[in-house]
C-alpha positions as CSV (number, residue, x, y, z in Angstrom):
1,M,112.4,150.8,77.5
2,A,113.1,147.2,76.5
3,T,111.6,144.2,78.1
4,P,114.2,142.1,79.8
5,A,114.9,138.7,78.2
6,R,113.8,135.6,80.0
7,G,117.3,134.5,81.1
8,S,118.4,138.0,82.2
9,P,119.2,138.6,85.9
10,D,116.5,141.4,86.0
11,H,113.8,138.7,85.8
12,T,113.7,137.2,89.3
13,G,110.9,135.2,90.9
14,P,110.2,131.9,92.6
15,V,111.3,128.7,91.0
16,T,108.4,126.2,90.8
17,D,108.8,122.4,90.5
18,F,106.1,121.8,87.9
19,A,106.4,118.0,88.5
20,L,104.5,118.6,91.8
21,I,101.8,120.5,90.0
22,E,101.6,118.1,87.0
23,S,100.9,115.1,89.3
24,Q,98.1,117.0,91.0
25,K,96.6,118.9,88.1
26,E,93.3,117.0,88.0
27,N,92.8,118.0,91.7
28,I,93.2,121.7,91.0
29,R,89.9,123.7,90.8
30,P,90.3,126.4,88.1
31,L,89.6,130.0,88.9
32,A,88.7,132.7,86.4
33,T,91.6,134.8,87.7
34,G,94.0,131.8,87.4
35,R,96.2,130.2,90.1
36,S,99.8,131.0,91.2
37,A,102.2,128.2,90.2
38,A,104.4,129.2,93.1
39,T,101.6,128.9,95.6
40,L,100.4,125.5,94.2
41,G,104.0,124.2,94.3
42,V,104.3,125.1,98.0
43,L,100.9,123.6,98.8
44,F,101.6,120.3,97.0
45,D,105.1,120.0,98.4
46,K,103.6,120.1,101.9
47,A,100.8,117.8,100.9
48,A,103.3,115.2,99.6
49,D,105.1,115.3,103.0
50,E,101.8,114.9,104.9
51,A,100.7,112.1,102.6
52,E,103.9,110.2,103.1
53,K,103.5,110.5,106.8
54,V,100.0,109.2,106.7
55,V,101.0,106.3,104.5
56,Q,103.9,105.4,106.8
57,E,101.6,105.4,109.8
58,G,99.2,103.1,108.0
59,I,102.0,100.7,107.1
60,E,103.2,100.6,110.7
61,R,99.7,100.0,112.0
62,L,99.1,97.2,109.5
63,Q,102.5,95.6,110.3
64,K,101.6,95.8,114.0
65,D,98.2,94.1,113.4
66,I,99.9,91.4,111.3
67,D,102.5,90.7,113.9
68,E,99.7,90.5,116.6
69,A,97.6,88.1,114.5
70,E,100.7,85.9,113.7
71,R,101.5,85.8,117.4
72,R,98.0,84.8,118.4
73,D,98.0,82.2,115.7
74,R,101.3,80.7,116.9
75,E,100.2,80.6,120.5
76,G,96.7,79.3,119.8
77,E,95.0,82.4,121.2
78,D,91.6,83.7,119.9
79,M,91.9,86.4,117.3
80,V,90.6,89.9,117.9
81,D,87.0,90.6,116.8
82,G,86.4,90.3,113.1
83,V,89.6,88.4,112.4
84,L,89.3,84.7,111.7
85,D,92.9,84.1,110.6
86,V,96.1,86.0,109.7
87,L,94.9,86.7,106.2
88,D,91.9,88.6,107.4
89,V,94.2,91.3,108.6
90,Y,95.2,91.9,104.9
91,N,91.6,91.9,103.7
92,R,90.3,94.6,106.0
């Protein structure tokens, strides 16, 4: 019995985006039995979505703090604790 060629239709399996794995390869702990590329691809694809969400939330929170500090500065109000001027918001 002959082994099917790589491009043959008999060889089916999950398609893995190795760019996801490549960007995270230093974070993958090796196992003696190896790791499934398909499983890693699914994990890192979800992790990228979650990371983007966290970054976006941080950006929105920073923008809100900047807007509040600018408003207080314009209106002559005292800044919140730990903030002396608008630039302190950036340095936290």
